[in-house]
N, C-alpha and C positions, 0 to 999 in steps of 0.2 A: 505494497498500498503506499504511495507516494505520495507528503502533506503537499497541500499545493503549493504553488512557489513565494504567493506571494508572500506569506503564512511569515518568513525572517526578515521580510522589508517591514511587515507588521513587530517585531522585532526591533530591528533597530530602531526604526520607527522607537515602537517606546522609548526602549532606551536611552535613547536621545532625549526625548520631552522628559523625560525624567531627567538625568544629567541636567537640563535646561534648567530643571525647579530649586537642582540641590544650587547651582550658579545664583538664582535670580535673589534666594535673601542674603543671597553676602555680595551681589550690588548693589539690593539696595541701604543695606543696614552702612554703605561706605558712601551713598546717596549722602543721608540728612546731616555726615558729618564738611562736606566739602558745602555744601551749600551754610552750613549755621560756619561756615571760613570769612565763605563770600557775607554773608550778613552782617560781619561782624568786619568786613577788611570796608566795608558801603554803611556802617551807622552816623551817627551823628558822633561828634565826642557830646559828654553830656557834661554840660554848660557848673560853673564853679555861683555856689550860694552866692546874693551879690552882700559884701563885704561894708560896715557906714561905712568903710571911705569912699566909700565906689558908689555910695548915696545920698543925694541934697533932701534933709525931710524938710518938709513945709507945710505949711497949713494955706486950705486953701477959704482962708476971710469975706466974709463979707454979710447981707442977712441972714445967709447961714438960714434953713430947713428949721419948722418949727412943730412941733406935736405932744399935745397931753401932758405938757410941762415939758418941754426939755428941750434942744436946743440941736440940728447938725454939722456936721462941718467933715469936708473929708481934708482925709487927713494926706499927703502926696507924696510920692519918694520916685526921685527921677535918677537917673540910673545916670550918674558923671564922669564914668569909667573910659574908658580905648574901649571893652571887650565886653564882651553881652554877658549876661547872670540870671541867672536864676530865682525868682522867690514862690513860698510854701508858707498856708500857716498865717498866724494872727500876728501883731506886732505890741510889741507891750508899753502899756502907757499909762504914765504917770503923774500926778499935780506934783507940781518942788513949791514949795517958797521961797521969798528972800535969802536967809538962808541958806538955799543950798538941802535940805529938809525936806524926805516926800511927806507928801499928807495922804495923812485916810489909805485906805485903798488904793490898791492897781486896777486901771480899770478889767471886767468883768471880758467875754467875749462871748459871741453867737456869729451865728452864720456856716457855711457848709465855705475852708477855703478849697481850691485849686489851682496845681502850677500859674503859674506867668512869667513868661522870657522876657524882661528886658535888652533891648536892644543900645545903646551909649544915648545917650539925650531922651529913652523913651521913659514913658512914664506909669508907677501906677498906684494906683489910691485905698485907700480903708477909711470905712464909714468911721469917722466919732460922735455920740455922745455925750453930751454934757447934760443932765440931770436940772434939775433946778433944786435945789438941798434942801430949801423950804417946802420942798413935798415930801425929802426923805424927814417923816414922825417916828417911824418903827421903835431907834434907840439914838439919847442924847447925836445929836448932832458933832454939839460948836463948830462950827460952822467958820471960814476965817478966807483971804483972798488968800490964791494962790497968782504967783507971776509971772506962769512958766512950766512949759511941761515936756518931763524926759519923756524920750522916745526909741526904742530898740527894735526893729527889723528882726524879721523874725528870726534865729537864732541865729544870732549873734548875739553881746555881752558889751561891745559897745556902747553906748548910749548918742543921742543928738538931744541938741535941745532948740525947744522953738519958748523963747522972748516978749517981752513984752505983748502979751494976751491972758492979762484978769482975769479972774471969775471964782465963786465961790468955795466953795471944796471944802466936806464934810473934814472935822479930824478927826474920828471918831472911825475906829476898824468894823463892828461889824457890818456882816456880810450885806444887813438890808439899806444898811448906806453907802454903797458903791454906785458915786456919779456920774465915774463916767465909764462906757462901755466901746470898746468896737471892733468893727466885724473883720471879717478875712481880708487880702488884699487881690484888688480883682484889676486886673491890666484896664489902660488909661487913667484919664484926671475922673477926677470925679464933678469938674466941676463945668457944666452944663453948653455951652456954645464953646467954653477953653478949645484951643490946637493941644487934638490927641485925644478928648474924651470919647 
């Protein structure tokens, strides 16, 4: 009895397919490492966090927005360096008296932060809320005049100061006496109609 002549061809073909199936996983495993190396080569460099020295901090004063016993001003951070940098989070804000000592509690925080990239000359802002201390009656406020603000950019230990901006502050440290609140940094200036707003 003779086997059909096509049977050996089928065996050869099946063997070839099996060998190909064995080689494919090896090629598939090699492919991700090649594409990962390629992606790493073309990925943009991670930007450094904006240092205190790279930022000019200023307050967008004017009439300010007001609502229910509070006044709101945009706190502005302009990149004055020659390279791009990144920001994420909330600035630290405190009221300071003429002697340089902090008054009361640091600003409370609210909102959801997102990453902000600042090219040279670009500005980001955070909304700063000043609560009328006359409305804070849950604990003794012991009001006093603040002469300036001390500002910390997110993740920085060095501070900037905004002087010549007087307002009433509470000396009490009770959480119910938090008279400053700040939102997260966001791209652009917070002044309507201002370039970059």
